[in-house]
N, C-alpha and C positions, 0 to 999 in steps of 0.2 A: 391302381384298379385292378390290372391283370392278376398282380399277385395275390389277391384278395380271392380272386375267382379260382386261382390255382390252388389255394388252401382247400376250397370247397371241394374241387375235383379229388385232390388228394385225400380227402376225409371219406370219399365214397369210392370203394375199390371198381364198381361197374359203370361207373359214369365215364363217359367219354366226351370229347369236345371235337365239334365241327368248326372249325375256323375259317370263315369266308374273308379272305384277304385282298380282294379284287381292287381295292384302293391302296395297297402297300406303297405304291410309289407317289401317290398324292398326298403330301404332307406339307405342313407350313412350318417354317422355323420358329422357335427352337425344337418343336415336336420332332421326335424320330419314331419311326415304325418299329415295333417290337413284335416278333411273331409269337404267338402262344404257345408254340410248338418248342420254342427256344427257353422257355422258362424251365428252371431245374425240375425234373422229374416229369415233365408235360410231353416229351417227345414221344413216348410209347403210349400216351392217352390221346393224341390229337391227330385229326385227320385235316390238312390245310387245303383249301381249295381256291382256285384263281381262275381267271379268264383272260383270254387274247384280246378282248375288245377295249379294255381299258389299258393293259399293260403294253400291248404292241400296236394300238391305235388301229385296230381292225374292226371299227364300228359295225354291229350288226351280226358278227361271227358269232356262233354259238359253239364255239371251242372252248375246251377247259383244259386246266392242268391240276394236278393235285400231288401231295406229297405226305408221307407219313410212314409209320412204322409198319413192318412186313405185313403182319396177319390183319391189322385192321384195313390198310390200304388194299391189300388183295381181295378181301371181301367186297369193299365198297365199289372197287374199279370193276370187279365181275358184275355187280348189280347195275352199274351205268351202263356197261356194254351190252347187257342183255335188254334194257329199256331201250 
């Protein structure tokens, strides 16, 4: 499924992906989490966001973390800091 989405993204040069992976550690065997940014050619086109409430069991916390390629990540983080 993710590979099919990656093909669509690859076909549209101006298309970017925001991947909310807050549940990355909540999986059931035999399923495994695959980050969209780890797919071939998608690192430069993906901003991955996550939060501490699920990952670190800090319910109610409004803290987040994000990862992505330099230019995309810097622009989005600037907007988040301003808001």
